[in-house]
N, C-alpha and C positions, 0 to 999 in steps of 0.2 A: 758753291753752286753745284747742283746736280746736272750732269750731262744728260741730254735726251738723245739716246742712241738711236741710230737707224740701221740696224744690222742687215735689213733686207736689201737695201740699195743705198749705201753711203755715197756722199758726193765728194768729188775732187774738183775744186775750182782753182784755176791758175790766173794770176795776174802777171802777164809776161810782156816783154818788150825790151827795147834797148835802154842804155843808161840815160838818165835825165828826162825820161818820158813822163814820170809821175806815178809809176806802178804802185809803190808803197803808199803814197798819199791816197790814191783812188781805192786801193784795197782796203785801207783803214776806214775810209769813208763809206765803203760798200758793206763792210762786215756787219754793223748793227742793223742795217736795212735788210740784208739777206736773212739774218736771224729772225728778224720781225716777220718777214714775209713767208719763210718756210716753217717757222715754229721749231727750228732745230738749232742745236749748238754746233760750233765749228772750232777746230784746232787751227790756230793761225801760225804760219811759218814763213818768215821772211829770211831769205838766204843771208843777207847782210848781218842780221841779228844772230842767226845760228852759228855762222862761221867767221864773222868779222874779227873778233878778238883772236881766235885761234889761228886764222890765216895771217893776221898781222904779225903774230909772234914768230910763226914759221918763216915768213918772208924776212923779218928782221934778222933771224939766225942765218938765213941762207944768202940774202942779197944785200943785207944791211938797210933795206928800205921797207918798213912795215906797211907802207901805203901802196906798195907795188901789187896791183890786182889785174894788170893787163899785159905785162911783158911776156915775151916768149917763154921765159922760165916759169912764170906763174901759170900760164896757159898749159904748158906741158906737164907740170909736176903737181899742181893743186886743183886746177879748175874742175876737172871731171870728177875728182874725189869729193869735192864739196857737193856737187849735184848728186852724185850717188848716195851720199849720206843723207842729203835732204830728202831724196825719194825714199830711202829706207825708212826714215822717221814717218813720212807720210803713209807708207805702206803698212807699218805696224799699227797705226791708228785706224786706217780704213779696215784692216783685218779685224779689228775690235769693234767695227761699226761706227767709228767716229768720223764725222765729216771733216774735210781738210781744205783750207785755203792756202795755196802756196804762192809766194811772191818771189820773182827772180827773172832774169832774162830768158833762160831756157831756150835760147835760139837753136843750139845744136840738137837738143832733145826734141823740139817741135819739128825741125827739119827732117830728122831721122824717121819720124812717124811714131816713135815710141810712146809719146805722150797721148796718143789717141787710142792706145791699145792696152786694155786692162791686163791681158795676158803677158805682154812684154813688160809691164810694170810690176807684175806679180801681185796685183791687187784683186779683190773680188770681181768676178766676171760681170756682175751686175752693177758695178760702180758707175755712177753717173758723172762722166768727165765733161767739163766745159772750160773753155780758155778765153780770157779776155786779153786780146793783144792790144797794148796801148801804143798808138801811133803818135809821132811828133816829128815835124820837119827837122831835118839835120841841123840847120843853122839855129833853130829855136832850142833844140836840145843842147847844143854847144853853149848857147847864151845862158841857159838855166844852170848848166853845170859850172860855168864860170862864176855865176852869182852865188851859188850855194857854198862855194869855198870848201868843199869836201876834199881832203888830202888824197882820198882814194881815186879822185878824178885826175890827178896830176899827170899820170902817164898818158891817159887818153888825150888830154888837152895838149900835151907836149908832142905827141906823135899822132895828131888828129888825122892826117891823110892815111896813115896805116890803120888806125882804129876803124875809120868809117867803112873800110872794106868788109868789116864784120857786121855792119848794119844791114843784114840781109832781110829780104821780104819773107814773111811766113807763107807757107803753102796755103792754097785755098782748101778749106776743109769745113764741113758743116759744124764741127765742134768749136771753131774759132769764131769769136765775135770781136770785130775790130772797133776801136773807140779812138776817135781823133781828139787828142788832148790839147790842141793848140789854143782853142778858146773854149773853156769848159761850158758845156750846155746841159742844164739839168734834165731836160726832156730826153736828150740822147742818153744820158746816164741812167735815167729810169728804165729806158728801153733796154740798155745793156744788162741791168740787173735782172730784168724780166727774162731776157734771153738766156742768161746764165743758170737760172733756177727752173726753167720750164721743164 
């Protein structure tokens, strides 16, 4: 496939939110529709795909638990490095004029304001940044995490009261489009897509 580059104004679209909200599922559902509506190609980056196996190996070597993705040790020693690497990959593509869709929680990065700022990210100044923040009620997120039986959720579920303290609200910002994923609504999803690419 030949990529249709957009060097004048590449797009950076984030699907962000807390664990169990459906970020990856919605991003994959959105991708072909976004390509169809913009006529542009996108490089798709999901944090769990990019760093899942690597982080599992590191955590097995250090804590003997390859599925540990939320303990204080992980958060202090690996978490920020994963995000830095992910943004570095996105940056390299955006500098080449390639649109990027990023999938991951990105809670700290959004709270800091860096994800709204092309200069802070080191991407072209004209980059069109848009963020889909996927909302889901706490109890429903927990229920979905229990049902999906992902070993990476074990720490969260075992330390739920500690984990939920990190389920922070994103700041109000014009680049953030919020989507309630409790009961999927196609009309609201269509509106989200249109808001992300306008």
